[in-house]
C-alpha positions as CSV (number, residue, x, y, z in Angstrom):
1,M,164.3,-135.0,110.2
2,T,160.7,-133.1,109.7
3,E,160.0,-131.9,106.3
4,P,160.6,-128.4,106.9
5,V,157.1,-125.8,107.2
6,L,158.7,-123.2,104.7
7,S,155.7,-121.1,106.0
8,E,156.4,-117.8,108.8
9,A,159.9,-118.3,109.6
10,L,159.8,-119.2,113.6
11,L,163.6,-117.9,114.3
12,R,164.3,-114.2,112.0
13,V,168.0,-112.7,112.5
14,D,168.8,-109.7,110.1
15,D,172.3,-107.7,110.1
16,L,173.2,-109.2,113.7
17,Q,175.7,-107.2,114.9
18,I,177.7,-108.2,118.4
19,E,181.2,-106.7,119.8
20,L,183.7,-107.6,122.3
21,V,185.3,-105.3,124.9
22,T,188.9,-106.2,125.9
23,D,191.9,-104.7,126.7
24,T,193.2,-103.8,123.5
25,G,189.9,-102.3,122.0
26,V,186.6,-103.3,120.6
27,V,186.6,-106.4,118.5
28,R,183.3,-107.3,116.5
29,A,183.0,-111.0,117.2
30,V,179.7,-111.0,115.1
31,D,179.0,-109.1,111.8
32,G,175.9,-108.7,110.5
33,V,175.0,-111.8,110.5
34,T,171.7,-113.0,109.1
35,F,169.4,-115.6,109.0
36,E,166.0,-117.8,109.9
37,I,164.7,-121.5,110.9
38,H,161.0,-122.8,110.1
39,A,159.5,-125.5,111.7
40,G,160.6,-128.7,111.5
41,E,164.5,-127.6,110.0
42,T,167.4,-127.9,111.6
43,V,169.6,-124.7,110.6
44,T,173.4,-125.7,111.7
45,I,176.1,-122.8,111.9
46,I,179.5,-124.5,111.6
47,G,182.8,-122.8,112.4
48,E,186.5,-123.1,114.1
49,S,186.6,-122.1,117.7
50,G,186.4,-118.0,118.2
51,S,184.9,-118.3,115.1
52,G,181.6,-116.4,116.0
53,K,179.1,-119.3,116.6
54,S,178.5,-119.9,120.2
55,T,178.3,-115.9,120.6
56,T,175.8,-115.7,117.6
57,A,173.3,-118.3,119.8
58,M,173.8,-116.5,122.9
59,G,173.4,-113.3,121.1
60,I,169.9,-114.5,120.0
61,L,168.8,-115.6,123.2
62,G,170.2,-113.0,125.4
63,L,172.7,-114.7,127.3
64,L,175.7,-112.8,126.8
65,P,178.6,-112.1,129.3
66,E,179.1,-108.9,130.5
67,D,181.7,-107.9,128.0
68,V,179.9,-109.2,125.2
69,A,176.9,-106.6,123.6
70,V,175.0,-106.8,120.9
71,Q,175.0,-103.5,118.7
72,S,172.9,-103.8,116.9
73,G,170.2,-105.8,114.1
74,R,167.2,-107.5,114.5
75,V,165.9,-111.3,116.1
76,R,162.3,-112.0,115.7
77,F,160.4,-115.2,117.0
78,K,157.2,-115.4,114.9
79,G,157.6,-111.6,114.4
80,T,157.8,-110.5,117.0
81,D,161.3,-108.6,117.8
82,I,162.2,-109.9,120.8
83,L,166.0,-108.4,121.0
84,G,165.1,-105.4,122.1
85,D,162.4,-106.1,124.0
86,H,163.5,-107.2,127.0
87,K,160.2,-108.4,128.4
88,A,159.8,-110.4,124.9
89,L,162.4,-112.2,125.4
90,R,162.5,-113.2,129.0
91,K,158.6,-114.9,127.9
92,V,160.2,-116.3,125.3
93,R,163.4,-118.2,126.2
94,G,162.7,-121.5,127.9
95,Q,159.0,-121.3,126.7
96,H,159.5,-121.2,123.4
97,I,163.3,-121.0,122.5
98,A,164.7,-124.0,125.0
99,L,169.0,-123.9,125.4
100,V,171.4,-127.8,125.4
101,P,174.0,-125.9,126.8
102,Q,177.3,-127.9,125.9
103,D,178.8,-129.1,129.0
104,P,176.8,-130.8,131.2
105,M,178.8,-130.6,134.2
106,T,178.9,-127.0,133.9
107,A,174.8,-126.6,133.5
108,L,174.1,-129.5,136.8
109,S,174.6,-128.0,139.7
110,P,176.4,-131.1,141.6
111,V,174.9,-130.4,145.0
112,H,171.3,-131.0,144.0
113,T,169.4,-134.1,142.8
114,I,168.2,-134.4,139.4
115,G,164.5,-134.4,140.3
116,T,165.4,-131.0,142.1
117,Q,166.9,-129.7,138.8
118,L,164.5,-130.7,136.0
119,R,161.2,-129.3,138.6
120,E,162.8,-125.5,138.2
121,A,162.5,-126.7,134.4
122,V,158.9,-128.6,134.5
123,A,158.1,-125.2,137.3
124,H,159.1,-122.4,135.6
125,S,157.1,-124.6,132.4
126,G,153.8,-123.3,134.3
127,V,152.7,-127.0,136.0
128,R,151.8,-126.9,139.8
129,G,151.6,-128.6,142.8
130,K,155.0,-131.2,143.1
131,A,153.0,-134.8,142.4
132,N,152.1,-132.8,138.9
133,Q,155.7,-131.6,138.5
134,V,156.9,-135.6,139.5
135,Q,155.1,-137.3,137.0
136,R,155.8,-134.6,134.0
137,C,159.8,-135.0,135.2
138,I,159.2,-138.6,135.5
139,E,157.8,-138.2,131.3
140,L,160.4,-135.9,130.6
141,L,163.1,-138.4,131.2
142,E,161.9,-141.4,129.4
143,Q,160.7,-139.1,126.5
144,V,165.1,-139.0,126.2
145,R,165.3,-143.1,126.9
146,I,166.5,-142.9,130.0
147,P,165.2,-145.5,132.1
148,R,164.1,-146.1,135.7
149,P,163.2,-142.8,135.6
150,Q,162.1,-142.3,139.3
151,T,164.7,-143.8,140.3
152,Q,167.3,-141.7,138.6
153,L,165.2,-138.7,139.9
154,T,167.0,-139.0,143.1
155,K,170.9,-138.9,141.8
156,Y,172.9,-136.2,141.4
157,P,175.1,-135.1,138.0
158,H,178.2,-137.1,139.5
159,Q,176.3,-140.5,139.9
160,L,175.3,-140.2,136.0
161,S,177.3,-140.8,132.8
162,G,178.3,-137.8,130.8
163,G,175.6,-138.7,128.1
164,M,172.9,-138.7,131.1
165,M,173.4,-135.9,131.8
166,Q,173.1,-134.3,128.6
167,R,169.9,-136.2,128.2
168,V,168.7,-134.4,131.6
169,L,169.4,-131.1,130.1
170,I,167.6,-132.0,127.2
171,A,164.5,-133.5,128.9
172,G,164.7,-129.6,130.8
173,A,164.8,-128.2,127.3
174,L,162.1,-129.6,126.2
175,A,159.8,-129.4,129.7
176,A,157.5,-126.0,128.4
177,S,157.5,-128.1,125.2
178,P,159.0,-124.9,122.9
179,E,159.2,-124.2,119.5
180,L,162.6,-123.9,118.6
181,I,165.8,-125.4,120.2
182,V,169.3,-124.1,120.7
183,A,171.9,-127.0,121.3
184,D,175.3,-125.4,122.0
185,E,177.9,-128.0,120.9
186,P,175.5,-130.6,122.6
187,T,177.9,-133.5,122.4
188,S,181.4,-132.0,122.0
189,A,182.0,-132.6,125.7
190,L,180.9,-136.4,125.4
191,D,182.8,-139.9,124.8
192,V,182.8,-140.7,121.3
193,T,181.3,-143.5,122.1
194,V,178.1,-142.1,123.4
195,Q,177.6,-139.1,120.6
196,A,176.0,-141.4,117.8
197,S,172.8,-141.8,120.9
198,I,173.2,-138.5,121.6
199,L,172.1,-137.3,118.1
200,D,170.1,-140.0,117.1
201,L,167.7,-138.6,120.3
202,L,168.0,-135.0,119.0
203,L,166.7,-136.3,115.8
204,E,164.0,-139.0,117.4
205,L,162.5,-135.4,119.3
206,Q,162.3,-133.5,116.3
207,E,160.6,-135.9,114.1
208,S,158.2,-136.4,116.4
209,T,157.5,-133.2,117.7
210,G,158.1,-130.8,114.5
211,I,160.4,-129.2,116.9
212,G,162.9,-126.3,114.9
213,M,166.6,-126.3,115.7
214,L,169.7,-124.0,116.0
215,L,172.7,-126.6,116.2
216,I,176.3,-124.5,117.3
217,T,178.7,-126.9,115.7
218,H,182.8,-127.0,115.4
219,D,181.6,-130.5,113.2
220,L,180.9,-130.5,109.2
221,G,180.5,-134.2,110.1
222,V,177.8,-133.7,112.3
223,A,176.4,-130.8,110.4
224,R,176.0,-133.3,107.9
225,L,174.1,-136.2,109.6
226,M,171.8,-133.3,111.4
227,S,171.1,-130.3,108.8
228,D,168.7,-129.3,107.0
229,R,170.8,-126.4,105.7
230,I,174.2,-125.7,106.7
231,L,176.1,-122.0,107.5
232,V,179.5,-121.4,107.6
233,I,180.9,-118.7,110.3
234,K,184.6,-117.8,109.7
235,Q,185.5,-114.8,111.9
236,G,181.8,-113.4,113.0
237,R,180.7,-112.9,109.4
238,F,178.9,-116.3,107.0
239,V,181.4,-117.1,104.3
240,E,179.4,-120.0,102.7
241,G,175.4,-121.4,103.3
242,G,173.0,-123.9,101.6
243,D,171.1,-127.0,101.6
244,A,173.5,-129.6,104.3
245,D,174.3,-132.2,101.2
246,A,175.6,-129.3,98.5
247,M,177.0,-127.9,101.0
248,V,178.8,-131.5,101.8
249,S,179.3,-132.4,98.3
250,R,180.2,-129.3,96.7
251,P,181.9,-126.4,98.9
252,Q,182.4,-122.9,97.5
253,N,184.6,-121.5,100.6
254,P,188.3,-122.8,100.7
255,Y,187.6,-122.7,104.5
256,T,184.5,-125.0,104.1
257,K,186.2,-127.3,102.2
258,K,189.4,-126.6,104.9
259,L,186.5,-127.8,108.0
260,L,185.4,-131.1,105.5
261,D,188.6,-132.2,104.7
262,A,189.2,-132.1,108.5
263,V,186.2,-134.7,108.8
264,P,187.6,-138.4,109.8
265,Q,186.4,-140.7,107.4
266,L,184.4,-142.8,110.0
267,G,182.4,-140.1,112.2
268,P,181.1,-140.8,115.4
269,W,177.2,-141.6,114.5
270,E,179.2,-144.7,112.0
271,N,179.9,-148.0,113.7
272,A,180.0,-146.4,117.5
273,P,178.7,-149.0,119.9
274,Q,175.2,-147.9,121.8
275,E,175.8,-145.8,124.9
276,V,174.9,-148.0,128.2
277,L,172.2,-146.5,129.9
278,A,172.8,-148.1,133.2
């Protein structure tokens, strides 16, 4: 991880409140979440399924489903409020803040080639002309360490391994050279034998680019490996947060201790075989 630049925060979230409409009434899914992320820093939100971690991320990006809505709070990117300004959010999202979604099988279209889908992201970033776009696609696939990139552009998602599809999603997120990546459970849909290589790739990209990262995970072992700071969420509220090493070695909240106890002695990044990129 690069050393965070602790000046103006890239992202500042203040008292975020998100509600879910159900058949039985309104449920507060996220309740007063506040945090910030600086350049080169990885902040991880960790919690069990249904705790509100992914809802927080999608609320920041304005990607909530119709039955979920932000009720109050502020989200500022480099000082500009993007939560209350849809035009500002559209300008930032995909350009300065990029998303790496959880499941490449659902995030990628099965009926379009990798090249077609990646070119769309490249075109959105401002690159004009087919030849220039293809060249940029090749560069991005090389950046995420996919071999024979020109050949891979002609393939469909089902022709790639899960790990390679996740690398394609990361390449798409990097198309506009964003300053912040939101990585929503980026390895949970992958076999344990390839999780390590994806995590290593994200760390390598952060080291080389200085990008900030908001990581969403249910795995405290992954959080320990990747993070500068860890925020533990339960039922929509942060129950504990702090330096990653301190959180793992000296957790204070019983819920954090339970998450720590659930981590296997050997995580997926230890002694795992390297992904076969063929």
